All heavy atoms as TSV, in Angstrom:
chain	resi	resn	atom	element	x	y	z
A	1	MET	N	N	1.637	11.458	10.720
A	1	MET	CA	C	0.525	11.182	9.833
A	1	MET	C	C	0.346	9.683	9.709
A	1	MET	O	O	1.262	8.957	9.353
A	1	MET	CB	C	0.785	11.812	8.467
A	1	MET	CG	C	-0.294	11.562	7.479
A	1	MET	SD	S	0.092	12.408	5.937
A	1	MET	CE	C	-0.992	11.579	4.873
A	2	GLU	N	N	-0.828	9.244	10.004
A	2	GLU	CA	C	-1.120	7.826	9.923
A	2	GLU	C	C	-1.793	7.524	8.582
A	2	GLU	O	O	-2.731	8.217	8.177
A	2	GLU	CB	C	-2.033	7.422	11.061
A	2	GLU	CG	C	-2.248	5.926	11.139
A	2	GLU	CD	C	-3.016	5.555	12.392
A	2	GLU	OE1	O	-2.816	6.216	13.415
A	2	GLU	OE2	O	-3.815	4.618	12.315
A	3	VAL	N	N	-1.321	6.505	7.923
A	3	VAL	CA	C	-1.872	6.122	6.623
A	3	VAL	C	C	-2.690	4.851	6.815
A	3	VAL	O	O	-2.161	3.828	7.250
A	3	VAL	CB	C	-0.745	5.870	5.605
A	3	VAL	CG1	C	-1.326	5.445	4.288
A	3	VAL	CG2	C	0.114	7.114	5.457
A	4	ASP	N	N	-3.946	4.915	6.501
A	4	ASP	CA	C	-4.782	3.725	6.624
A	4	ASP	C	C	-5.008	3.081	5.260
A	4	ASP	O	O	-4.529	3.561	4.224
A	4	ASP	CB	C	-6.114	4.070	7.293
A	4	ASP	CG	C	-6.920	5.074	6.485
A	4	ASP	OD1	O	-6.337	5.694	5.579
A	4	ASP	OD2	O	-8.115	5.253	6.766
A	5	HIS	N	N	-5.728	1.990	5.279
A	5	HIS	CA	C	-5.952	1.213	4.064
A	5	HIS	C	C	-6.722	2.015	3.009
A	5	HIS	O	O	-6.380	1.973	1.817
A	5	HIS	CB	C	-6.720	-0.064	4.411
A	5	HIS	CG	C	-7.058	-0.902	3.232
A	5	HIS	ND1	N	-6.112	-1.642	2.555
A	5	HIS	CD2	C	-8.235	-1.102	2.581
A	5	HIS	CE1	C	-6.688	-2.262	1.551
A	5	HIS	NE2	N	-7.979	-1.959	1.546
A	6	ASN	N	N	-7.718	2.742	3.420
A	6	ASN	CA	C	-8.526	3.504	2.467
A	6	ASN	C	C	-7.718	4.597	1.772
A	6	ASN	O	O	-7.906	4.865	0.580
A	6	ASN	CB	C	-9.740	4.109	3.164
A	6	ASN	CG	C	-10.742	3.051	3.572
A	6	ASN	OD1	O	-10.811	2.006	2.940
A	6	ASN	ND2	N	-11.474	3.310	4.630
A	7	THR	N	N	-6.806	5.210	2.500
A	7	THR	CA	C	-5.951	6.228	1.894
A	7	THR	C	C	-5.039	5.606	0.846
A	7	THR	O	O	-4.859	6.152	-0.246
A	7	THR	CB	C	-5.109	6.929	2.983
A	7	THR	OG1	O	-5.988	7.441	3.973
A	7	THR	CG2	C	-4.279	8.044	2.403
A	8	LEU	N	N	-4.479	4.451	1.180
A	8	LEU	CA	C	-3.614	3.777	0.211
A	8	LEU	C	C	-4.388	3.322	-1.021
A	8	LEU	O	O	-3.898	3.428	-2.152
A	8	LEU	CB	C	-2.936	2.569	0.865
A	8	LEU	CG	C	-1.804	2.888	1.816
A	8	LEU	CD1	C	-1.279	1.609	2.453
A	8	LEU	CD2	C	-0.688	3.601	1.093
A	9	VAL	N	N	-5.585	2.829	-0.830
A	9	VAL	CA	C	-6.401	2.390	-1.971
A	9	VAL	C	C	-6.747	3.583	-2.858
A	9	VAL	O	O	-6.646	3.500	-4.091
A	9	VAL	CB	C	-7.671	1.672	-1.478
A	9	VAL	CG1	C	-8.645	1.449	-2.628
A	9	VAL	CG2	C	-7.320	0.343	-0.829
A	10	ALA	N	N	-7.138	4.704	-2.272
A	10	ALA	CA	C	-7.472	5.891	-3.060
A	10	ALA	C	C	-6.250	6.408	-3.814
A	10	ALA	O	O	-6.342	6.785	-4.988
A	10	ALA	CB	C	-8.022	6.980	-2.147
A	11	PHE	N	N	-5.098	6.405	-3.159
A	11	PHE	CA	C	-3.867	6.842	-3.814
A	11	PHE	C	C	-3.516	5.916	-4.981
A	11	PHE	O	O	-3.174	6.379	-6.076
A	11	PHE	CB	C	-2.720	6.871	-2.789
A	11	PHE	CG	C	-1.416	7.269	-3.366
A	11	PHE	CD1	C	-1.126	8.599	-3.607
A	11	PHE	CD2	C	-0.460	6.313	-3.679
A	11	PHE	CE1	C	0.091	8.976	-4.146
A	11	PHE	CE2	C	0.757	6.681	-4.216
A	11	PHE	CZ	C	1.031	8.013	-4.451
A	12	ALA	N	N	-3.597	4.603	-4.754
A	12	ALA	CA	C	-3.248	3.645	-5.808
A	12	ALA	C	C	-4.211	3.743	-6.986
A	12	ALA	O	O	-3.800	3.670	-8.145
A	12	ALA	CB	C	-3.249	2.226	-5.234
A	13	LYS	N	N	-5.476	3.916	-6.721
A	13	LYS	CA	C	-6.459	4.022	-7.813
A	13	LYS	C	C	-6.257	5.288	-8.628
A	13	LYS	O	O	-6.266	5.252	-9.863
A	13	LYS	CB	C	-7.872	3.996	-7.246
A	13	LYS	CG	C	-8.332	2.637	-6.839
A	13	LYS	CD	C	-9.771	2.683	-6.350
A	13	LYS	CE	C	-10.273	1.321	-5.958
A	13	LYS	NZ	N	-11.661	1.378	-5.480
A	14	SER	N	N	-6.068	6.399	-7.975
A	14	SER	CA	C	-5.947	7.650	-8.721
A	14	SER	C	C	-4.629	7.723	-9.479
A	14	SER	O	O	-4.612	8.056	-10.668
A	14	SER	CB	C	-6.101	8.845	-7.796
A	14	SER	OG	O	-5.099	8.826	-6.818
A	15	TRP	N	N	-3.505	7.409	-8.840
A	15	TRP	CA	C	-2.219	7.496	-9.527
A	15	TRP	C	C	-2.013	6.339	-10.491
A	15	TRP	O	O	-1.324	6.480	-11.503
A	15	TRP	CB	C	-1.073	7.598	-8.530
A	15	TRP	CG	C	-1.054	8.960	-7.909
A	15	TRP	CD1	C	-1.480	9.297	-6.675
A	15	TRP	CD2	C	-0.636	10.178	-8.527
A	15	TRP	NE1	N	-1.343	10.642	-6.478
A	15	TRP	CE2	C	-0.827	11.209	-7.605
A	15	TRP	CE3	C	-0.120	10.491	-9.787
A	15	TRP	CZ2	C	-0.514	12.535	-7.892
A	15	TRP	CZ3	C	0.183	11.801	-10.077
A	15	TRP	CH2	C	-0.016	12.805	-9.126
A	16	GLY	N	N	-2.605	5.193	-10.212
A	16	GLY	CA	C	-2.533	4.080	-11.150
A	16	GLY	C	C	-3.256	4.401	-12.446
A	16	GLY	O	O	-2.778	4.107	-13.534
A	17	LEU	N	N	-4.411	5.018	-12.324
A	17	LEU	CA	C	-5.150	5.431	-13.512
A	17	LEU	C	C	-4.374	6.490	-14.290
A	17	LEU	O	O	-4.255	6.417	-15.521
A	17	LEU	CB	C	-6.519	5.973	-13.117
A	17	LEU	CG	C	-7.410	6.455	-14.256
A	17	LEU	CD1	C	-7.728	5.301	-15.193
A	17	LEU	CD2	C	-8.686	7.061	-13.702
A	18	PHE	N	N	-3.814	7.462	-13.574
A	18	PHE	CA	C	-3.001	8.490	-14.235
A	18	PHE	C	C	-1.807	7.860	-14.941
A	18	PHE	O	O	-1.478	8.215	-16.075
A	18	PHE	CB	C	-2.527	9.511	-13.197
A	18	PHE	CG	C	-1.640	10.570	-13.751
A	18	PHE	CD1	C	-2.143	11.572	-14.559
A	18	PHE	CD2	C	-0.286	10.560	-13.475
A	18	PHE	CE1	C	-1.316	12.545	-15.084
A	18	PHE	CE2	C	0.547	11.528	-13.988
A	18	PHE	CZ	C	0.033	12.525	-14.798
A	19	TYR	N	N	-1.152	6.889	-14.289
A	19	TYR	CA	C	-0.006	6.202	-14.880
A	19	TYR	C	C	-0.418	5.469	-16.158
A	19	TYR	O	O	0.270	5.561	-17.185
A	19	TYR	CB	C	0.598	5.230	-13.868
A	19	TYR	CG	C	1.592	4.292	-14.446
A	19	TYR	CD1	C	2.882	4.724	-14.756
A	19	TYR	CD2	C	1.269	2.969	-14.706
A	19	TYR	CE1	C	3.802	3.867	-15.303
A	19	TYR	CE2	C	2.180	2.104	-15.247
A	19	TYR	CZ	C	3.446	2.553	-15.543
A	19	TYR	OH	O	4.356	1.700	-16.097
A	20	LEU	N	N	-1.518	4.728	-16.129
A	20	LEU	CA	C	-1.947	3.972	-17.304
A	20	LEU	C	C	-2.346	4.879	-18.461
A	20	LEU	O	O	-2.043	4.592	-19.622
A	20	LEU	CB	C	-3.099	3.046	-16.938
A	20	LEU	CG	C	-2.720	1.844	-16.090
A	20	LEU	CD1	C	-3.961	1.056	-15.708
A	20	LEU	CD2	C	-1.739	0.960	-16.822
A	21	ILE	N	N	-3.025	5.973	-18.170
A	21	ILE	CA	C	-3.406	6.916	-19.230
A	21	ILE	C	C	-2.158	7.534	-19.853
A	21	ILE	O	O	-2.031	7.629	-21.076
A	21	ILE	CB	C	-4.358	7.982	-18.678
A	21	ILE	CG1	C	-5.719	7.355	-18.374
A	21	ILE	CG2	C	-4.509	9.147	-19.647
A	21	ILE	CD1	C	-6.674	8.271	-17.648
A	22	THR	N	N	-1.204	7.943	-19.022
A	22	THR	CA	C	0.041	8.527	-19.529
A	22	THR	C	C	0.820	7.507	-20.354
A	22	THR	O	O	1.337	7.830	-21.436
A	22	THR	CB	C	0.903	9.031	-18.362
A	22	THR	OG1	O	0.133	9.939	-17.580
A	22	THR	CG2	C	2.172	9.684	-18.856
A	23	PHE	N	N	0.897	6.269	-19.860
A	23	PHE	CA	C	1.603	5.225	-20.591
A	23	PHE	C	C	0.941	4.958	-21.944
A	23	PHE	O	O	1.628	4.790	-22.963
A	23	PHE	CB	C	1.658	3.948	-19.754
A	23	PHE	CG	C	2.456	2.856	-20.367
A	23	PHE	CD1	C	3.831	2.934	-20.422
A	23	PHE	CD2	C	1.820	1.752	-20.902
A	23	PHE	CE1	C	4.563	1.924	-21.001
A	23	PHE	CE2	C	2.541	0.739	-21.475
A	23	PHE	CZ	C	3.924	0.817	-21.526
A	24	GLY	N	N	-0.388	4.943	-21.979
A	24	GLY	CA	C	-1.097	4.738	-23.238
A	24	GLY	C	C	-0.838	5.856	-24.236
A	24	GLY	O	O	-0.648	5.607	-25.428
A	25	ILE	N	N	-0.817	7.091	-23.755
A	25	ILE	CA	C	-0.544	8.226	-24.638
A	25	ILE	C	C	0.872	8.144	-25.199
A	25	ILE	O	O	1.101	8.374	-26.389
A	25	ILE	CB	C	-0.788	9.551	-23.887
A	25	ILE	CG1	C	-2.282	9.734	-23.629
A	25	ILE	CG2	C	-0.207	10.736	-24.652
A	25	ILE	CD1	C	-2.619	10.889	-22.710
A	26	VAL	N	N	1.827	7.769	-24.361
A	26	VAL	CA	C	3.221	7.650	-24.813
A	26	VAL	C	C	3.335	6.554	-25.871
A	26	VAL	O	O	4.027	6.733	-26.881
A	26	VAL	CB	C	4.156	7.385	-23.617
A	26	VAL	CG1	C	5.551	6.991	-24.079
A	26	VAL	CG2	C	4.218	8.597	-22.716
A	27	VAL	N	N	2.680	5.439	-25.669
A	27	VAL	CA	C	2.728	4.354	-26.654
A	27	VAL	C	C	2.102	4.796	-27.976
A	27	VAL	O	O	2.654	4.533	-29.054
A	27	VAL	CB	C	2.031	3.095	-26.103
A	27	VAL	CG1	C	1.802	2.062	-27.191
A	27	VAL	CG2	C	2.842	2.499	-24.971
A	28	LEU	N	N	0.971	5.479	-27.917
A	28	LEU	CA	C	0.333	5.950	-29.149
A	28	LEU	C	C	1.201	6.953	-29.890
A	28	LEU	O	O	1.301	6.921	-31.123
A	28	LEU	CB	C	-1.036	6.553	-28.838
A	28	LEU	CG	C	-2.124	5.542	-28.485
A	28	LEU	CD1	C	-3.395	6.271	-28.081
A	28	LEU	CD2	C	-2.401	4.633	-29.660
A	29	VAL	N	N	1.844	7.854	-29.172
A	29	VAL	CA	C	2.737	8.826	-29.807
A	29	VAL	C	C	3.912	8.101	-30.456
A	29	VAL	O	O	4.304	8.412	-31.585
A	29	VAL	CB	C	3.223	9.873	-28.782
A	29	VAL	CG1	C	4.384	10.684	-29.327
A	29	VAL	CG2	C	2.073	10.778	-28.388
A	30	TYR	N	N	4.459	7.085	-29.775
A	30	TYR	CA	C	5.580	6.328	-30.334
A	30	TYR	C	C	5.154	5.586	-31.602
A	30	TYR	O	O	5.889	5.557	-32.584
A	30	TYR	CB	C	6.122	5.343	-29.301
A	30	TYR	CG	C	7.218	4.480	-29.828
A	30	TYR	CD1	C	8.503	4.989	-29.996
A	30	TYR	CD2	C	7.000	3.149	-30.179
A	30	TYR	CE1	C	9.522	4.214	-30.491
A	30	TYR	CE2	C	7.997	2.364	-30.668
A	30	TYR	CZ	C	9.263	2.893	-30.822
A	30	TYR	OH	O	10.272	2.119	-31.320
A	31	VAL	N	N	3.993	4.987	-31.576
A	31	VAL	CA	C	3.537	4.200	-32.724
A	31	VAL	C	C	3.258	5.096	-33.926
A	31	VAL	O	O	3.609	4.754	-35.051
A	31	VAL	CB	C	2.284	3.382	-32.345
A	31	VAL	CG1	C	1.608	2.802	-33.573
A	31	VAL	CG2	C	2.658	2.281	-31.372
A	32	PHE	N	N	2.657	6.236	-33.704
A	32	PHE	CA	C	2.277	7.101	-34.827
A	32	PHE	C	C	3.302	8.181	-35.132
A	32	PHE	O	O	3.038	9.063	-35.943
A	32	PHE	CB	C	0.912	7.728	-34.558
A	32	PHE	CG	C	-0.190	6.718	-34.628
A	32	PHE	CD1	C	-0.838	6.306	-33.485
A	32	PHE	CD2	C	-0.550	6.153	-35.837
A	32	PHE	CE1	C	-1.846	5.364	-33.543
A	32	PHE	CE2	C	-1.555	5.208	-35.914
A	32	PHE	CZ	C	-2.195	4.811	-34.763
A	33	TRP	N	N	4.478	8.144	-34.513
A	33	TRP	CA	C	5.534	9.111	-34.820
A	33	TRP	C	C	6.029	8.866	-36.240
A	33	TRP	O	O	6.314	7.713	-36.601
A	33	TRP	CB	C	6.688	8.936	-33.828
A	33	TRP	CG	C	7.589	10.111	-33.775
A	33	TRP	CD1	C	8.789	10.244	-34.379
A	33	TRP	CD2	C	7.355	11.330	-33.060
A	33	TRP	NE1	N	9.307	11.468	-34.093
A	33	TRP	CE2	C	8.463	12.155	-33.290
A	33	TRP	CE3	C	6.317	11.793	-32.259
A	33	TRP	CZ2	C	8.547	13.425	-32.735
A	33	TRP	CZ3	C	6.414	13.039	-31.719
A	33	TRP	CH2	C	7.527	13.838	-31.961
A	34	PRO	N	N	6.092	9.879	-37.088
A	34	PRO	CA	C	6.443	9.663	-38.502
A	34	PRO	C	C	7.799	8.985	-38.719
A	34	PRO	O	O	7.971	8.237	-39.688
A	34	PRO	CB	C	6.460	11.080	-39.077
A	34	PRO	CG	C	5.620	11.884	-38.166
A	34	PRO	CD	C	5.755	11.266	-36.813
A	35	LYS	N	N	8.741	9.207	-37.858
A	35	LYS	CA	C	10.070	8.604	-38.012
A	35	LYS	C	C	10.021	7.080	-37.858
A	35	LYS	O	O	10.842	6.371	-38.436
A	35	LYS	CB	C	11.016	9.192	-36.960
A	35	LYS	CG	C	12.440	8.760	-37.109
A	35	LYS	CD	C	13.309	9.437	-36.070
A	35	LYS	CE	C	14.724	8.962	-36.163
A	35	LYS	NZ	N	15.555	9.602	-35.132
A	36	ASN	N	N	9.059	6.546	-37.111
A	36	ASN	CA	C	8.959	5.106	-36.864
A	36	ASN	C	C	8.139	4.379	-37.907
A	36	ASN	O	O	8.007	3.164	-37.834
A	36	ASN	CB	C	8.359	4.860	-35.478
A	36	ASN	CG	C	9.259	5.339	-34.387
A	36	ASN	OD1	O	10.471	5.358	-34.530
A	36	ASN	ND2	N	8.662	5.759	-33.281
A	37	ARG	N	N	7.613	5.077	-38.877
A	37	ARG	CA	C	6.742	4.459	-39.872
A	37	ARG	C	C	7.462	3.371	-40.666
A	37	ARG	O	O	6.937	2.275	-40.845
A	37	ARG	CB	C	6.181	5.517	-40.816
A	37	ARG	CG	C	5.241	4.942	-41.839
A	37	ARG	CD	C	4.664	6.042	-42.715
A	37	ARG	NE	N	3.778	5.485	-43.690
A	37	ARG	CZ	C	2.460	5.370	-43.518
A	37	ARG	NH1	N	1.926	5.804	-42.416
A	37	ARG	NH2	N	1.705	4.842	-44.445
A	38	LYS	N	N	8.678	3.638	-41.128
A	38	LYS	CA	C	9.412	2.671	-41.922
A	38	LYS	C	C	9.698	1.415	-41.100
A	38	LYS	O	O	9.602	0.298	-41.599
A	38	LYS	CB	C	10.713	3.272	-42.426
A	38	LYS	CG	C	11.493	2.348	-43.330
A	38	LYS	CD	C	12.723	3.001	-43.870
A	38	LYS	CE	C	13.536	2.144	-44.805
A	38	LYS	NZ	N	13.526	0.751	-44.604
A	39	LYS	N	N	10.022	1.582	-39.834
A	39	LYS	CA	C	10.313	0.445	-38.967
A	39	LYS	C	C	9.097	-0.475	-38.840
A	39	LYS	O	O	9.216	-1.693	-38.954
A	39	LYS	CB	C	10.722	0.950	-37.578
A	39	LYS	CG	C	11.113	-0.128	-36.622
A	39	LYS	CD	C	11.352	0.361	-35.198
A	39	LYS	CE	C	11.962	1.699	-35.068
A	39	LYS	NZ	N	12.172	2.115	-33.673
A	40	PHE	N	N	7.925	0.093	-38.656
A	40	PHE	CA	C	6.720	-0.718	-38.511
A	40	PHE	C	C	6.287	-1.298	-39.848
A	40	PHE	O	O	5.761	-2.412	-39.888
A	40	PHE	CB	C	5.597	0.097	-37.872
A	40	PHE	CG	C	5.830	0.347	-36.410
A	40	PHE	CD1	C	6.014	1.629	-35.941
A	40	PHE	CD2	C	5.867	-0.699	-35.518
A	40	PHE	CE1	C	6.228	1.864	-34.596
A	40	PHE	CE2	C	6.084	-0.478	-34.169
A	40	PHE	CZ	C	6.263	0.809	-33.710
A	41	ASP	N	N	6.501	-0.584	-40.949
A	41	ASP	CA	C	6.186	-1.144	-42.267
A	41	ASP	C	C	7.091	-2.332	-42.573
A	41	ASP	O	O	6.643	-3.346	-43.108
A	41	ASP	CB	C	6.333	-0.079	-43.349
A	41	ASP	CG	C	5.186	0.921	-43.344
A	41	ASP	OD1	O	4.143	0.627	-42.730
A	41	ASP	OD2	O	5.357	2.002	-43.932
A	42	ASP	N	N	8.389	-2.230	-42.238
A	42	ASP	CA	C	9.299	-3.356	-42.441
A	42	ASP	C	C	8.905	-4.550	-41.582
A	42	ASP	O	O	8.978	-5.697	-42.029
A	42	ASP	CB	C	10.730	-2.935	-42.125
A	42	ASP	CG	C	11.279	-1.953	-43.144
A	42	ASP	OD1	O	10.683	-1.830	-44.241
A	42	ASP	OD2	O	12.306	-1.299	-42.843
A	43	ALA	N	N	8.505	-4.298	-40.356
A	43	ALA	CA	C	8.080	-5.392	-39.477
A	43	ALA	C	C	6.820	-6.060	-40.011
A	43	ALA	O	O	6.674	-7.280	-39.919
A	43	ALA	CB	C	7.839	-4.858	-38.078
A	44	GLU	N	N	5.929	-5.269	-40.580
A	44	GLU	CA	C	4.700	-5.823	-41.151
A	44	GLU	C	C	5.006	-6.739	-42.326
A	44	GLU	O	O	4.419	-7.804	-42.463
A	44	GLU	CB	C	3.798	-4.684	-41.607
A	44	GLU	CG	C	2.522	-5.148	-42.271
A	44	GLU	CD	C	1.742	-3.978	-42.829
A	44	GLU	OE1	O	2.290	-2.871	-42.943
A	44	GLU	OE2	O	0.564	-4.165	-43.149
A	45	LYS	N	N	5.962	-6.357	-43.171
A	45	LYS	CA	C	6.288	-7.129	-44.361
A	45	LYS	C	C	7.250	-8.268	-44.080
A	45	LYS	O	O	7.343	-9.207	-44.853
A	45	LYS	CB	C	6.866	-6.209	-45.427
A	45	LYS	CG	C	5.841	-5.217	-45.936
A	45	LYS	CD	C	6.465	-4.211	-46.864
A	45	LYS	CE	C	5.423	-3.160	-47.230
A	45	LYS	NZ	N	6.014	-2.017	-47.915
A	46	SER	N	N	7.998	-8.215	-42.984
A	46	SER	CA	C	9.001	-9.236	-42.711
A	46	SER	C	C	8.376	-10.589	-42.411
A	46	SER	O	O	9.025	-11.616	-42.555
A	46	SER	CB	C	9.893	-8.806	-41.552
A	46	SER	OG	O	9.174	-8.820	-40.340
A	47	ILE	N	N	7.131	-10.611	-42.006
A	47	ILE	CA	C	6.459	-11.880	-41.738
A	47	ILE	C	C	6.283	-12.668	-43.026
A	47	ILE	O	O	6.339	-13.893	-43.044
A	47	ILE	CB	C	5.096	-11.618	-41.064
A	47	ILE	CG1	C	5.313	-10.998	-39.704
A	47	ILE	CG2	C	4.289	-12.877	-40.943
A	47	ILE	CD1	C	4.043	-10.528	-39.043
A	48	LEU	N	N	6.119	-11.956	-44.132
A	48	LEU	CA	C	5.867	-12.602	-45.404
A	48	LEU	C	C	7.132	-12.887	-46.197
A	48	LEU	O	O	7.058	-13.481	-47.276
A	48	LEU	CB	C	4.930	-11.718	-46.247
A	48	LEU	CG	C	3.591	-11.380	-45.569
A	48	LEU	CD1	C	2.808	-10.403	-46.423
A	48	LEU	CD2	C	2.800	-12.634	-45.311
A	49	ASP	N	N	8.315	-12.515	-45.709
A	49	ASP	CA	C	9.571	-12.783	-46.402
A	49	ASP	C	C	9.879	-14.275	-46.375
A	49	ASP	O	O	9.571	-14.976	-45.425
A	49	ASP	CB	C	10.724	-12.032	-45.749
A	49	ASP	CG	C	10.640	-10.546	-46.035
A	49	ASP	OD1	O	9.882	-10.149	-46.927
A	49	ASP	OD2	O	11.348	-9.790	-45.336
A	50	ASP	N	N	10.526	-14.753	-47.455
A	50	ASP	CA	C	10.881	-16.171	-47.517
A	50	ASP	C	C	12.193	-16.463	-46.813
A	50	ASP	O	O	12.480	-17.614	-46.506
A	50	ASP	CB	C	10.996	-16.610	-48.987
A	50	ASP	CG	C	9.637	-16.628	-49.659
A	50	ASP	OD1	O	8.634	-16.787	-48.950
A	50	ASP	OD2	O	9.592	-16.476	-50.889
A	51	LYS	N	N	12.990	-15.477	-46.568
A	51	LYS	CA	C	14.331	-15.738	-46.037
A	51	LYS	C	C	14.323	-16.192	-44.581
A	51	LYS	O	O	15.288	-16.743	-44.112
A	51	LYS	CB	C	15.213	-14.508	-46.186
A	51	LYS	CG	C	14.703	-13.293	-45.440
A	51	LYS	CD	C	15.573	-12.096	-45.724
A	51	LYS	CE	C	15.009	-10.860	-45.043
A	51	LYS	NZ	N	15.736	-9.669	-45.371
A	52	ASP	N	N	13.244	-16.028	-43.865
A	52	ASP	CA	C	13.192	-16.436	-42.468
A	52	ASP	C	C	12.412	-17.729	-42.262
A	52	ASP	O	O	12.027	-18.057	-41.152
A	52	ASP	CB	C	12.570	-15.337	-41.618
A	52	ASP	CG	C	13.462	-14.132	-41.501
A	52	ASP	OD1	O	14.681	-14.289	-41.627
A	52	ASP	OD2	O	12.928	-13.042	-41.262
A	53	ASP	N	N	12.186	-18.503	-43.343
A	53	ASP	CA	C	11.406	-19.723	-43.211
A	53	ASP	C	C	12.196	-20.875	-42.605
A	53	ASP	O	O	11.624	-21.837	-42.139
A	53	ASP	CB	C	10.861	-20.163	-44.563
A	53	ASP	CG	C	9.706	-19.282	-45.005
A	53	ASP	OD1	O	9.178	-18.548	-44.169
A	53	ASP	OD2	O	9.353	-19.334	-46.195
A	54	LYS	N	N	13.515	-20.801	-42.611
A	54	LYS	CA	C	14.333	-21.902	-42.104
A	54	LYS	C	C	14.423	-21.816	-40.580
A	54	LYS	O	O	14.502	-20.726	-40.021
A	54	LYS	CB	C	15.729	-21.824	-42.711
A	54	LYS	CG	C	15.713	-21.997	-44.212
A	54	LYS	CD	C	17.077	-21.857	-44.778
A	54	LYS	CE	C	17.026	-21.961	-46.291
A	54	LYS	NZ	N	18.301	-21.697	-46.902
A	55	PRO	N	N	14.459	-22.960	-39.948
A	55	PRO	CA	C	14.630	-22.921	-38.487
A	55	PRO	C	C	16.036	-22.448	-38.130
A	55	PRO	O	O	16.942	-22.442	-38.957
A	55	PRO	CB	C	14.412	-24.365	-38.066
A	55	PRO	CG	C	14.639	-25.168	-39.280
A	55	PRO	CD	C	14.296	-24.311	-40.446
A	56	TRP	N	N	16.179	-22.074	-36.904
A	56	TRP	CA	C	17.483	-21.555	-36.470
A	56	TRP	C	C	18.535	-22.639	-36.575
A	56	TRP	O	O	18.295	-23.786	-36.244
A	56	TRP	CB	C	17.403	-21.083	-35.036
A	56	TRP	CG	C	16.612	-19.840	-34.899
A	56	TRP	CD1	C	15.880	-19.217	-35.843
A	56	TRP	CD2	C	16.461	-19.071	-33.722
A	56	TRP	NE1	N	15.283	-18.101	-35.341
A	56	TRP	CE2	C	15.622	-17.986	-34.037
A	56	TRP	CE3	C	16.948	-19.181	-32.443
A	56	TRP	CZ2	C	15.270	-17.021	-33.105
A	56	TRP	CZ3	C	16.595	-18.226	-31.519
A	56	TRP	CH2	C	15.770	-17.160	-31.846
A	57	GLN	N	N	19.702	-22.249	-37.046
A	57	GLN	CA	C	20.825	-23.192	-37.141
A	57	GLN	C	C	21.973	-22.643	-36.330
A	57	GLN	O	O	22.213	-21.445	-36.314
A	57	GLN	CB	C	21.242	-23.342	-38.600
A	57	GLN	CG	C	20.157	-23.950	-39.448
A	57	GLN	CD	C	20.570	-24.028	-40.900
A	57	GLN	OE1	O	21.666	-23.615	-41.275
A	57	GLN	NE2	N	19.706	-24.574	-41.714
A	58	GLN	N	N	22.671	-23.554	-35.722
A	58	GLN	CA	C	23.825	-23.123	-34.908
A	58	GLN	C	C	25.110	-23.329	-35.656
A	58	GLN	O	O	25.317	-24.139	-36.437
A	58	GLN	CB	C	23.869	-23.892	-33.597
A	58	GLN	CG	C	22.666	-23.580	-32.753
A	58	GLN	CD	C	22.695	-24.362	-31.457
A	58	GLN	OE1	O	23.592	-25.149	-31.211
A	58	GLN	NE2	N	21.725	-24.130	-30.625
């Protein structure tokens, strides 16, 4: 079986699109999973905490 450029382009376009759609769905499920809610709420509020205002010290 000989694979030409057009076959590779069609394969990359179709499976690349499938990969991106699947990856997007997985990310959305992870973000909206109820168990992760506290983690994202803490991350949202941690920007406003005063304890991280100091630069890193060694």
